C-alpha positions in Angstrom: -40.9 -150.2 -41.6 -39.7 -147.3 -43.8 -36.7 -145.5 -42.9 -36.7 -141.8 -42.2 -34.9 -139.7 -44.9 -31.3 -138.4 -43.8 -31.3 -135.2 -43.5 -28.9 -134.4 -47.0 -31.4 -137.2 -48.8 -34.3 -134.5 -47.9 -32.9 -131.5 -48.4 -31.7 -133.3 -52.2 -35.5 -134.3 -52.5 -36.4 -130.4 -52.2 -34.3 -128.8 -54.5 -35.7 -128.0 -57.6 -34.1 -129.0 -61.4 -32.3 -126.5 -63.3 -34.9 -126.5 -65.3 -37.4 -124.9 -63.0 -34.6 -122.4 -61.9 -34.3 -121.4 -65.3 -38.3 -121.1 -66.1 -38.1 -119.1 -63.5 -35.1 -116.4 -64.6 -37.0 -116.0 -68.0 -40.1 -115.2 -66.2 -38.7 -112.8 -64.2 -37.0 -111.1 -67.5 -40.4 -110.3 -68.9 -40.7 -113.8 -71.1 -43.9 -115.0 -71.5 -43.8 -118.2 -74.5 -41.5 -120.4 -75.4 -42.0 -122.0 -79.4 -40.5 -124.9 -80.0 -41.2 -128.5 -81.6 -40.6 -130.9 -78.2 -37.6 -132.9 -78.2 -36.4 -136.2 -76.1 -33.1 -134.0 -75.0 -35.3 -131.0 -73.2 -37.7 -132.8 -71.7 -37.5 -131.1 -68.3 -37.3 -127.7 -69.9 -40.3 -128.1 -71.4 -42.6 -129.2 -68.7 -41.1 -126.0 -66.7 -42.1 -124.1 -68.9 -45.5 -125.8 -69.6 -46.2 -125.9 -65.6 -45.3 -122.2 -64.8 -48.1 -120.2 -64.2 -46.7 -117.0 -65.6 -44.8 -118.9 -69.5 -46.8 -120.5 -72.3 -45.3 -123.4 -74.1 -46.2 -123.1 -77.7 -45.8 -126.1 -80.0 -45.3 -125.3 -83.8 -45.6 -127.5 -87.0 -41.8 -127.1 -87.7 -38.8 -125.3 -86.0 -38.5 -123.0 -88.7 -42.1 -121.6 -87.6 -41.0 -121.5 -83.8 -37.7 -119.5 -84.7 -39.7 -117.4 -87.0 -42.6 -116.6 -84.3 -40.1 -116.1 -81.3 -38.7 -113.6 -83.8 -41.8 -111.5 -84.4 -43.1 -111.5 -80.7 -39.5 -109.9 -79.8 -40.3 -107.1 -82.4 -43.5 -106.5 -81.7 -43.1 -106.7 -77.7 -39.6 -105.5 -77.2 -38.9 -108.4 -75.0 -36.7 -110.9 -75.8 -38.5 -114.0 -77.2 -37.3 -118.0 -76.3 -37.6 -120.8 -79.1 -36.3 -124.3 -77.8 -35.2 -127.2 -80.5 -33.8 -130.0 -80.2 -30.2 -131.8 -81.3 -29.1 -132.1 -85.2 -32.2 -131.5 -87.4 -34.1 -129.5 -84.7 -31.1 -127.3 -84.0 -30.3 -127.3 -88.3 -34.2 -126.1 -88.9 -34.5 -123.3 -86.2 -31.0 -121.6 -87.7 -33.1 -119.8 -90.5 -34.8 -117.5 -87.7 -31.9 -117.5 -85.7 -29.9 -115.8 -88.5 -33.3 -113.8 -89.5 -32.7 -112.3 -85.5 -29.4 -111.3 -86.3 -29.5 -109.5 -89.3 -32.6 -107.8 -88.0 -31.2 -107.1 -84.2 -33.9 -108.9 -82.7 -33.3 -109.6 -79.2 -34.1 -113.7 -78.9 -32.9 -116.7 -76.6 -32.7 -120.3 -78.3 -31.8 -123.3 -75.9 -30.5 -126.5 -77.9 -31.1 -129.3 -76.4 -27.6 -131.4 -77.0 -26.8 -135.1 -76.2 -25.7 -136.5 -73.3 -22.7 -135.0 -71.2 -21.7 -138.7 -71.3 -21.7 -139.3 -74.7 -20.1 -135.7 -76.3 -18.1 -135.5 -78.5 -18.4 -139.0 -80.1 -20.7 -138.3 -82.7 -23.6 -139.4 -80.9 -27.0 -139.7 -82.2 -28.0 -136.6 -83.7 -24.9 -134.7 -82.6 -23.6 -131.3 -83.5 -20.9 -129.0 -82.5 -24.2 -126.7 -81.9 -21.6 -124.0 -80.7 -19.9 -124.0 -82.9 -22.8 -124.0 -85.7 -24.6 -121.2 -84.0 -21.7 -119.0 -83.5 -21.6 -117.3 -86.7 -25.6 -116.3 -86.2 -25.9 -115.0 -82.9 -23.7 -112.5 -80.5 -23.4 -115.3 -78.1 -23.1 -119.0 -78.9 -22.1 -121.7 -75.6 -22.7 -125.1 -73.9 -23.4 -125.2 -70.8 -21.1 -128.1 -68.5 -22.7 -127.7 -65.3 -26.5 -128.0 -64.5 -26.0 -125.7 -61.3 -24.9 -123.1 -63.7 -27.6 -123.0 -66.1 -30.0 -120.2 -64.3 -27.1 -118.1 -64.2 -26.0 -118.5 -67.7 -29.4 -118.2 -68.5 -29.2 -114.9 -66.9 -26.7 -114.0 -69.1 -28.3 -114.8 -72.6 -30.7 -112.3 -71.4 -28.3 -109.7 -71.1 -26.3 -110.1 -73.7 -29.2 -110.5 -76.2 -30.6 -107.2 -74.9 -27.5 -104.8 -74.3 -25.7 -102.9 -77.3 -27.1 -104.0 -81.3 -29.8 -106.6 -79.3 -29.9 -110.0 -81.2 -30.1 -114.0 -80.5 -27.9 -115.9 -78.1 -27.7 -119.9 -78.5 -27.3 -122.3 -75.1 -26.4 -125.7 -75.9 -27.7 -128.1 -73.1 -26.4 -131.7 -72.4 -29.8 -133.4 -72.3 -29.3 -134.9 -69.0 -28.7 -131.7 -67.1 -32.2 -129.9 -67.2 -33.4 -132.3 -65.1 -30.6 -132.6 -62.0 -31.3 -130.8 -59.0 -29.3 -127.8 -58.1 -29.3 -125.6 -55.1 -31.8 -122.2 -55.3 -30.1 -120.0 -57.7 -28.7 -117.0 -56.0 -30.1 -113.8 -56.9 -29.2 -113.2 -60.4 -28.9 -109.4 -62.2 -32.0 -108.4 -64.5 -32.0 -108.5 -68.4 -32.6 -104.7 -68.2 -29.7 -102.9 -70.6 -27.7 -99.8 -70.6 -29.4 -96.9 -71.9 -26.5 -94.5 -72.2 -28.1 -90.8 -73.4 -26.4 -88.4 -75.3 -23.7 -86.2 -74.5 -23.9 -82.6 -74.4 -21.3 -81.6 -76.2 -22.6 -83.9 -78.6 -25.9 -83.2 -78.7 -25.2 -79.1 -79.0 -22.9 -79.8 -82.4 -25.6 -81.8 -83.8 -28.2 -79.5 -83.2 -25.9 -76.7 -84.5 -24.9 -78.6 -87.5 -28.6 -80.0 -88.6 -29.7 -75.9 -88.0 -26.8 -75.2 -90.0 -27.5 -77.4 -92.7 -29.2 -76.9 -96.4 -30.9 -79.5 -96.8 -30.4 -82.7 -94.2 -32.3 -85.8 -93.9 -32.5 -88.3 -91.0 -32.3 -91.7 -91.7 -34.6 -94.0 -88.9 -33.5 -97.6 -88.5 -35.1 -100.0 -86.3 -33.5 -98.6 -83.4 -35.9 -95.8 -83.1 -38.5 -98.5 -82.7 -39.2 -97.5 -79.2 -38.7 -93.9 -80.3 -41.5 -92.8 -82.3 -42.6 -89.4 -80.8 -39.4 -88.5 -79.9 -38.2 -89.7 -83.4 -41.3 -87.0 -85.3 -40.5 -84.2 -82.5 -36.8 -84.0 -83.6 -37.7 -84.3 -87.3 -40.4 -81.3 -86.5 -37.9 -79.6 -84.2 -35.3 -78.9 -86.9 -37.9 -79.0 -90.0 -35.2 -82.5 -91.6 -37.1 -85.1 -93.6 -37.1 -88.6 -92.6 -36.3 -92.0 -94.4 -37.0 -94.9 -92.7 -34.5 -97.9 -93.4 -35.4 -101.6 -95.0 -38.9 -102.7 -93.5 -38.5 -100.4 -91.0 -41.4 -98.4 -92.3 -43.3 -98.1 -89.2 -41.0 -96.0 -86.9 -42.3 -92.6 -88.6 -45.7 -92.1 -89.4 -45.4 -92.6 -93.2 -48.6 -89.8 -93.6 -46.7 -87.0 -91.8 -45.5 -84.2 -94.1 -41.4 -85.3 -93.8 -41.7 -88.1 -94.8 -39.6 -89.1 -97.6 -40.0 -92.6 -98.3 -38.6 -96.2 -97.9 -34.5 -97.1 -98.6 -35.7 -100.4 -99.7 -34.8 -103.1 -102.6 -36.5 -101.2 -106.2 -36.6 -97.9 -104.4 -37.8 -95.7 -107.2 -34.9 -92.9 -108.3 -37.0 -89.8 -107.6 -37.3 -91.0 -104.3 -33.5 -91.2 -103.5 -32.9 -87.8 -105.1 -33.5 -86.2 -102.0 -30.9 -88.3 -99.8 -28.7 -88.1 -102.7 -28.6 -84.1 -102.9 -28.7 -84.0 -98.6 -25.7 -82.1 -97.6 -26.1 -83.6 -93.5 -27.4 -87.1 -93.2 -28.1 -87.8 -89.4 -28.4 -92.0 -88.9 -30.5 -92.7 -85.9 -30.5 -96.3 -85.0 -29.9 -98.2 -88.0 -26.5 -100.0 -89.3 -26.6 -99.2 -93.0 -27.3 -102.7 -94.6 -26.8 -103.6 -98.4 -30.4 -102.4 -98.8 -30.9 -99.7 -96.8 -27.4 -98.0 -98.3 -28.8 -99.0 -101.5 -25.6 -101.4 -102.1 -23.5 -99.2 -100.1 -23.7 -96.2 -102.0 -25.9 -94.0 -99.9 -25.8 -91.8 -98.1 -22.0 -90.4 -99.4 -19.2 -89.4 -97.2 -16.0 -88.0 -98.6 -14.4 -90.3 -95.7 -14.5 -90.1 -92.3 -13.6 -86.4 -90.6 -15.1 -83.2 -90.7 -15.6 -84.0 -94.6 -17.9 -85.9 -94.3 -22.2 -85.3 -94.0 -23.0 -87.9 -92.2 -23.3 -88.5 -88.8 -24.5 -91.5 -86.9 -26.3 -92.5 -83.4 -26.5 -95.8 -82.4 -26.8 -98.0 -79.5 -24.0 -100.1 -80.3 -20.1 -98.3 -80.7 -19.0 -100.7 -83.3 -21.8 -99.8 -85.7 -20.9 -96.1 -85.6 -18.9 -95.5 -88.9 -18.6 -99.6 -89.7 -19.6 -99.0 -93.4 -19.8 -95.6 -94.2 -17.2 -92.1 -92.9 -19.2 -90.2 -90.4 -17.9 -86.7 -88.7 -19.7 -87.5 -85.5 -20.5 -90.5 -84.1 -22.7 -91.0 -80.7 -23.3 -94.6 -78.6 -26.3 -93.7 -77.3 -30.1 -95.2 -76.8 -32.0 -93.3 -79.9 -34.7 -92.2 -78.0 -32.6 -90.7 -75.0 -30.7 -89.0 -77.8 -33.6 -87.7 -79.9 -35.7 -86.8 -76.9 -32.5 -84.4 -76.4 -32.1 -83.3 -79.6 -35.3 -82.2 -80.0 -35.8 -80.5 -76.3 -33.5 -77.7 -77.1 -35.0 -74.0 -78.0 -33.9 -74.2 -82.1 -36.3 -72.2 -84.4 -37.0 -74.5 -87.5 -35.1 -73.4 -89.8 -37.2 -72.7 -93.3 -37.2 -75.5 -95.5 -40.1 -77.2 -97.3 -40.3 -81.1 -98.1 -43.5 -80.9 -99.5 -42.6 -81.6 -103.2 -40.7 -84.7 -101.7 -43.3 -85.9 -99.8 -45.0 -85.9 -103.0 -43.1 -87.7 -105.4 -43.0 -90.6 -102.6 -46.9 -90.4 -102.4 -46.8 -91.0 -106.4 -44.9 -93.7 -106.1 -47.1 -95.3 -103.5 -50.4 -94.9 -105.8 -51.7 -97.8 -108.3 -51.7 -97.2 -111.7 -55.3 -96.5 -112.8 -55.7 -99.6 -114.5 -54.7 -101.8 -111.9 -58.1 -102.6 -110.8 -59.7 -103.5 -113.8 -56.8 -106.1 -114.8 -58.1 -108.2 -117.7 -57.7 -111.7 -117.9 -59.3 -113.3 -114.5 -56.4 -112.6 -112.7 -55.2 -109.6 -110.0 -52.7 -107.1 -110.7 -50.7 -107.0 -107.7 -51.7 -103.5 -106.7 -55.2 -103.7 -106.7 -54.7 -106.5 -103.5 -52.7 -104.3 -101.8 -55.5 -101.3 -102.7 -58.1 -103.9 -101.7 -56.3 -104.2 -98.3 -55.6 -100.6 -97.6 -59.5 -100.2 -98.2 -60.9 -103.2 -95.9 -58.1 -103.2 -92.8 -57.6 -100.7 -90.1 -54.4 -98.8 -90.7 -52.9 -100.1 -87.1 -53.5 -103.5 -88.1 -50.3 -105.3 -87.2 -48.9 -106.9 -91.2 -46.5 -109.4 -91.4 -44.9 -109.7 -94.5 -42.8 -112.5 -96.4 -40.1 -112.2 -99.2 -40.6 -112.2 -102.8 -41.6 -109.7 -105.7 -45.2 -109.2 -104.0 -43.6 -107.5 -101.1 -42.5 -104.5 -103.4 -45.9 -103.6 -104.3 -46.7 -103.9 -100.3 -43.9 -101.7 -99.6 -44.5 -99.0 -102.0 -48.8 -99.1 -101.2 -49.1 -100.1 -97.5 -49.2 -96.4 -95.2 -48.1 -97.3 -92.1 -49.4 -94.3 -89.9 -48.9 -96.3 -86.2 -45.9 -98.3 -84.5 -45.0 -101.8 -84.1 -47.5 -102.3 -87.0 -44.8 -103.9 -89.9 -43.0 -107.4 -88.8 -40.9 -108.3 -92.0 -37.4 -110.1 -92.1 -34.5 -107.5 -93.7 -32.7 -111.3 -93.8 -35.7 -112.0 -96.5 -36.0 -115.1 -95.2 -39.0 -116.9 -97.0 -41.7 -118.6 -95.0 -41.6 -116.1 -92.3 -45.4 -114.1 -92.8 -47.3 -117.1 -91.4 -45.5 -117.8 -88.3 -45.0 -114.3 -87.5 -48.7 -113.5 -87.8 -49.3 -116.4 -85.2 -46.8 -114.5 -82.4 -48.4 -111.6 -83.5 -51.5 -112.3 -82.4 -50.6 -114.4 -79.5 -48.8 -111.2 -78.1 -51.6 -108.6 -79.7 -54.5 -110.2 -79.2 -56.3 -107.0 -79.5 -54.9 -106.3 -82.9 -56.0 -106.8 -86.4 -53.3 -109.2 -88.1 -52.6 -109.9 -91.3 -50.0 -112.0 -93.5 -49.1 -110.8 -96.9 -47.2 -113.8 -98.5 -46.6 -115.7 -101.7 -47.4 -119.2 -102.7 -43.5 -120.1 -102.6 -43.2 -118.5 -98.8 -47.1 -120.4 -98.0 -45.9 -123.5 -98.7 -42.8 -123.1 -96.8 -44.2 -122.6 -93.6 -47.9 -122.9 -94.3 -48.7 -125.3 -91.3 -48.4 -123.0 -88.8 -52.0 -122.1 -90.1 -52.7 -125.5 -87.9 -51.4 -123.8 -84.6 -53.2 -121.0 -85.3 -56.4 -122.7 -85.8 -55.5 -125.0 -82.5 -54.7 -121.7 -80.0 -58.1 -119.8 -81.4 -56.3 -116.9 -83.1 -58.3 -115.5 -85.8 -55.6 -113.8 -88.0 -55.9 -113.4 -91.6 -53.6 -114.7 -94.3 -53.6 -113.0 -97.7 -51.2 -115.0 -100.7 -49.9 -113.6 -103.9 -50.2 -116.8 -105.9 -48.6 -116.3 -109.6 -47.1 -119.9 -109.8 -43.6 -118.4 -109.3 -40.2 -118.0 -107.3 -40.7 -114.1 -108.3 -37.7 -112.7 -107.2 -35.5 -115.4 -108.7 -37.8 -115.6 -111.8 -37.2 -111.5 -112.4 -33.5 -112.0 -111.7 -33.2 -114.6 -114.7 -34.7 -112.7 -117.0 -33.3 -109.5 -116.6 -29.8 -111.6 -116.7 -29.9 -114.3 -118.4 -32.9 -113.8 -121.2 -34.8 -117.2 -119.6 -36.0 -119.1 -116.6 -34.5 -122.0 -114.7 -36.2 -123.4 -111.9 -38.7 -120.7 -111.2 -42.3 -122.1 -112.2 -43.9 -123.8 -109.3 -47.5 -125.8 -110.2 -50.3 -123.4 -109.6 -52.9 -122.5 -109.6 -52.9 -124.8 -106.4 -56.4 -124.3 -104.8 -54.6 -122.9 -101.6 -58.8 -122.4 -99.7 -58.8 -126.0 -99.2 -55.3 -126.1 -98.1 -56.1 -124.1 -95.4 -59.7 -125.9 -94.9 -57.7 -128.9 -94.8 -55.8 -127.7 -92.0 -59.0 -126.2 -89.8 -58.8 -122.7 -90.6 -61.1 -121.2 -93.1 -60.9 -120.3 -97.4 -61.4 -118.3 -99.8 -60.7 -118.1 -103.3 -60.4 -114.4 -105.0 -59.2 -113.3 -108.6 -61.4 -110.0 -108.4 -61.3 -106.9 -106.1 -65.1 -107.8 -105.2 -64.2 -111.2 -104.6 -61.4 -109.8 -102.7 -63.2 -107.3 -100.7 -65.8 -109.9 -99.7 -63.0 -112.4 -98.3 -61.6 -109.4 -96.0 -65.3 -107.9 -94.8 -65.4 -112.1 -93.7 -62.3 -112.3 -92.3 -62.1 -109.6 -90.2 -64.5 -111.2 -88.5 -64.4 -114.5 -88.0 -63.5 -116.5 -85.0 -61.1 -118.8 -87.0 -57.9 -117.9 -89.1 -58.7 -117.3 -92.5 -56.2 -117.6 -96.3 -57.6 -115.7 -98.8 -55.9 -117.0 -102.3 -55.8 -114.1 -104.5 -54.7 -115.2 -108.5 -51.9 -112.4 -108.9 -50.7 -112.1 -112.8 -47.2 -113.7 -113.5 -46.8 -111.1 -115.8 -46.8 -108.2 -113.5 -43.6 -108.9 -112.1 -42.7 -105.8 -110.4 -43.9 -102.3 -109.8 -41.5 -101.3 -112.8 -41.2 -103.9 -115.3 -43.3 -107.1 -116.9 -41.8 -110.7 -117.2 -42.0 -110.0 -121.2 -40.7 -106.7 -121.1 -37.6 -108.3 -119.2 -37.0 -111.6 -121.3 -37.4 -109.5 -124.5 -38.5 -111.6 -127.6 -41.1 -114.4 -126.9 -39.0 -117.0 -127.9 -36.5 -116.8 -125.2 -39.5 -117.1 -122.5 
């Protein structure tokens, strides 16, 4: 005879697991996917995500790819994305993408499975102090010690990730906590961050300053990603030219007559001239990184106070005046601030930025002989030109690190919002995983990854993830057989190279086919055009292996020219 459950036992049986409570918190915050390589230290979390009707578990081929996917999804959707990894090796593999999210100000929550509570602190199997490990590369890192607090900590992680300057948060969880039965979580506060407006006094002072300036410019960063219309309206209201910060080219339409260029690596001197000569620089939603500021050189300030020609608007007070003196700093949401400035009845001053815009356009044009490049190898400029002809101008472009990207930054016109996914950290291996996430988050968009052969073979295995998930995306590989960026620096600084030649040409089209994708090789503009046409109508992901000339190492330099005499090569 079976004995009936005691009341306490019945209540315990109907309690949900801590992992199920976490899944509910994530779904309520708008999270839709969790990227991972499954691990034994978070079995119940993976199961709860898989079983939740509003969540999807995306299994990847490497934790590096999982982190890059989460980071890219958060960029394109504006909603914090989630990644999960197991202790020790898994957490270490995930770290590159988490660091990328930190430098890119991307909201993300990562769950790190840890050894069980009983074994913590004994250097158990694969044990690492994950809080200490992740603290320098996150906004907040914590280890949860009670299962009944896990949902609460998850809600807090979402708030921290999205409040102020967005960024990643790491939550380490001993493996025995996810499966424990816990009381129902209390009603938790939502993840919507506060959006402070621009004060009226600040608005009026900024408006007067912009209207009175002789040659003002705006530097717009990632904080304006959700403020595109307001940014355009403000620029037009005050007739002020706009630069975009490093790898944030899509925050302002590049074909707009007030667009002045991209403050990136190797920015041409003529493009910089307008910001160098500016008597008023309004920085909006940009932390003025080393690259954007051209090695902390621009915009130049005489110091903090009234003598500075710089004003800064940022949602994070800690970023205001952090790298240069400002005469006015306003902690405000970029969209609200720009809308407030644009709404004032100010007559647009008579300024002419047409020549400055034409200067940028000239740097974005390929040389006349690029398409007819000799030797059976393509000029990198011709690859970008081929992409421009074949792809819709609202295609999402995910680009990797490497010297090939200099041609993409110059030659691709970003006319639509949220069309550029690129790591400001310069992390190699970003493009292919980012393309997977972009196609998952925006299946109706054309998604193209641009990557060098070095970056491809770091995370190119995520093509299998794209095949498995049925994602028809395109990967364009600039294959030149070099770790090109380092080769350029070695040639320039040392007059010779070391360790930068990699095997090539490799049959990367066969590599793609081996992963279940389609593959093609292009050595001419005609072959590239045919391959892109096939890719755009394909139902599978397709890799196009474009053989590019290693001699053309940057838009300004050749390898021979940098090395000097041939006997130094």
